[in-house]
N, C-alpha and C positions, 0 to 999 in steps of 0.2 A: 223381303224381310232378309234373305240371303245378301242382297245388295247392300242393305243397311248395315248388317253385322261386318260385310267385308270393309265398306267404308270406316266404320267404327275402329276395326282392327288397324287400318292403315293409319288413322289419326292417332291412336294411342301409340302405335309404333314410333310414329314421327315424334311424338312428345317425349317419349322415353330415349329416343336417340339424340334429340336435343339436350334434354338433361345430362345424359351421359357425356355428350360432347362438352357440354359446359363445364362439367367436373374435370374432364380430361384437360380442357384449355384453361383451367384456373390459372389466375395471374401469377407470374414468378417475379414481377417486380411491382411495387407499389409507389406511386408519387403522391404525396400529400402536400396540398397548396393552401396557404392562409393568406388572406387579405381582408382589408377592413370594410370593403364596400359591399352593397347588396348582391345577392346571388343573381337575380334577375338580369340577363344579359342585355336588356332594353334600358336599364336604368344606370348601369356604370360600366367604364370601360375594363376594370378588372373582373367585373361580372361576366361581360362578353368574352374576354381573353380565355379565362379558366373553362367556360362552357365550350368554347371552340376548341381549346387545347384538349380537353377531356375526350371530345367526341373524335377528333383526328387521331389521337395517340391510341386509344383503345381500339378503334377500327384497322388502323394501319399496322399495329402490332398483333392482330389477330387475338386480341384479349391476353396477350402475354404482359402487358402492362395494365395495371388498373390505376386510375386517377381519382383520388379523394379530394373533394373541395371542402374548404372551411371559410366560408365568408363571414362578413359582419364582425370581425374581431373576435371570432369564437375562440381563437388559441391565446388571445391576449393582445397587449398593446403593440404597436408596430415593432419597436425596438426590441420588444421580448421575443416576437415571432423570427425576426432576424436572427437572434442569438439561438433560438431552437434550431433554425436552418444551420447555422454554423457548427452547434452540437451535434448535429445529425438526428435530432428527435423528430422533426419533419424534413421533408426533402426540399421544400421550395416555397418562396414568398414573392408577392408583389407588393412592394412597400412604398410608402411616400417619402419625400426628401427628409421629413422631419424625424422618421425612424432611421433612415440611411445614416443621417448625420451623426447619430450616436455610435456609430460603426465606422464610418468613413467622413470625417468631418469636411473634407475638401469638397463634398458634394455642395457646399455653400457656395462655389464659384458661379453656378447658374443664376445666382440671385443679383446680378447687376441690373438695377431697375431700367425699364425701357431699352434694354440691349437688343432684343428680339423685335424686328420691325413687323413680322407677321407669321402666321401658323405655317406657311410654306418653309420659311427659313428655319423655325423651330423643329419641324418634322425632320429636315434634312440634317440638322447638327445633333439632335436627340436621337441618334441612331448608331447602332454598332457598325454601319457602314461608313460613317463619317471620318475623317482623320482625328477630329477631337474625340469622337465616341470611342474609338479603338484605343486611344492614348488613355482616356478616362477609365474605361473599363479594365485595361490592363493594369492600371495603377491599383484601383479597387479590389479587383481579384487578387493582387499579390499582397495586400496589406490584411484582407479579411480572411482569405481561404475559400472565399465564395467563387461561384462562377455565374456570371452575368449572362443570362438569356435574352434580355432586352432593356432597352431605355425607351421611354416614351413620356409625353407630356402627361401632367396629372388630370387633365381634362379641359384644358384651354387656358387662354390667359386669365389672370386673376381680376376680379372686381373686389370692391370694399362694400360690405353691408354694415348698417348700424341702426341703433333705435332712436338716435337724437335729432339728426338733420341730414340733408342731401350734402355730399361732398362733390363741391363744384370747383373750390380753389384750395391751395395749400392751406389757407387760413382756416378752412372748414375742418381740418384735421385736429385743430388744438384742442388739447385735453382729452380726446376720446381715448377710452381704454380698448385697444384692438388686440383680439386674440391672435397670436401667431403660433405657428409651430415652434418646437424647441430649436430653431434655428438662430444663431447668433446674427446671421446676416439679415434675416427678417426682422429681427428686433431691431438692428442698427437703422434699417430702413424707416421703419414706422416711427422710431424715436426722433430720427432726424426731421421727420416731417412735423413734428410737434405734439403727435400723439403719444400714448403710453402703451408700449408694448406688454401684452399679458400672455406669456407662454403658458399653453395647456396642451396635454394629450387630447387627442381626437375624441376619446370617449366621453370628456368632460365638456365639450364645446356647447352643445344644445343646452344643457342645464345652466351653464355659465351666462350665456345669452339670455336665457329665461328668467334668471334671478338677479341680473344685472351685475354680476362679477365681471363682465366684460361688456362693453357697449356695443362692440361691432367685431367684425372678423374679415377675413379675405381669403376668397378661393374661387376657382373657375365655375361658370355658370352651372354645368352639371352637378357639381358637388353641392353647391348651394341649393340646388332643387332637390336632389333626392335625400338630402340631410333635413329637408323641410324647414330651413332657417327662416323662410317667409312667413312662419307661425310665431316668431320671436324676434324678428327684424322688420323695421318699417320702410327703410331706405336702401336702395341698391344704386351704387354708382360705378359705372363702368369706366375704368382707368386703364385696363390692360397694361398694368406697370410691370408685371414680373410673369414668368411661366416657369413652372418648376417640374423636375422628372418625377416619374415613378420608375422604379428599378425592379426587374424581375430576376431574382436570385434562385440559384439552386446550390446545393451543398456540393462544394468542389469534389470531394472524395468519391461522393455518390456518382456524381456525373462522369467522372473519369473512369469509374468501374463499371459503367454500362457497356454492354456489348456493342460493337461498332454499329449494328443495324438498328439498335434501340437508341443509340445516341443520335444517329441521322434522323430518326422519326422526332425525336425531341427537338432537335435543332428546327427542322423543318416546320413541325407543327407550332413552335413557339413563335416562329416569324410570322406565319399566316395569322396565328391568334393576336399577336401585337397590331397587325393592320387592321384587324376587326376591332381591336380596341380604340385605336386612333379614330376610325370611322364611326363608331358609335358616339364617341364624345362630340364629332361634328354634327351627328344627326340630332343628339339631344339638344344641343345648342341651337339648331335650326327649327326644332319641331316644336309643337305645344307642350312638350314636357320641360322645355328650357325656358327662356325668357317671357313667352306668352304666359306660362303658368305662373311664374313669380309675379308678373305685372297685375295679376288678379289681386294681389294682397299688398304689394309693394309699390312704392314711388320709385320710378327708375330714371335716371339721369346719365348722360354721356359726358364725361370731361372733356372740354375743347382741346384740340391740338396745341393751341397756343398755352393753355394751362398745363397740358401734359408735359411740355418742355420746361416749365417752371418746378413741376414735381421731379423731373429728371434731374435739373441743375443742382437740387439740394441732396437727393437721395443717392445718386450714382456716386458722388465722392466719398460719402460716408461708408458705403458698402464696400467700395474698392479699398478705401484705407483700412478698414477692418480685416480684409482679406490679406493684404499685404502684411499687416502687422501681426496678425495671428497665425499665418501659414509661411511667412517669409518668402523665400526664393521660390520654394515649391509652390507655394500659392499663386505667385506672380506668373510663374511659368504656365501653370494650368489656366489660368485666367487669360493669359495672352493667347494660348492656344484656342480657348472657346472664342474669343473675340475675332481671332484670324479666320476661323471656320464661318462664324456670322459674316462677315465681310465677304468672304469667298461665295456664299450663297444668295446675299442681298440682290 
């Protein structure tokens, strides 16, 4: 009995010490991160990134930094969350090109169709380590007051889905109402191919496809899968026509105000988390959560290389013209820097 009482005292003492230690080590910095995608780290790259970031930051800072996650668009539409970060209402966001474009329109330079030959090249170019990535992030940060923690792809190359017919040739695009992000470059690309661009915010896409407001949409395979578009779309056509960035932002003043040791933790953790995000996108594509899952309900076809060249011959000039006309010399310079980096890593 004495032994049991002694054990009980030790256990209770340990619990009390732990509670007191938790109080003493209460976080003195809070980082709130908003994103559009599922929280489950096995379902989306931003879910994986935020889960890894939270674990690394809170552990490495010994509890001095607390990370709070707001997935599934809890804080609002993408562009609204970026504005909240700019205003200092929340500290961070992982945002799609559609949201970024409303704060930094030059993100549209990524949208030259068929510019990236494969995922290796896109990983190299869509990075803060590339010559283009450094130039792009520096300009974006200067114009928005934000600090860019990472640039990565939105989940892979885009495919088209629709409820009308398989897309095998350019002619199959004729008359289809294709939902796009609110990106003029995406709208120009879709319209040039004979379809009708229908720009809508992410929160409205599923319902638009379900009700016929839009016939189809374009997204990477992981996004098509977790968004359950197979429930409202019959055809999936693998075109690999474009790959767009997600950008991980942090409020500039908040970031600069961090203690050096905290800043180092944030830099390191965001880099590791971004690598995890890239990895989970590739895993989803290759696993039964990707194409095999979609194939259970959808008819899938791949556009031939010869037909892809026809798509590119029409869409590339249309998007390039828009960038040059809309952004002038600045847009042309940024586009040329992008294409130079693509050529470098080919």
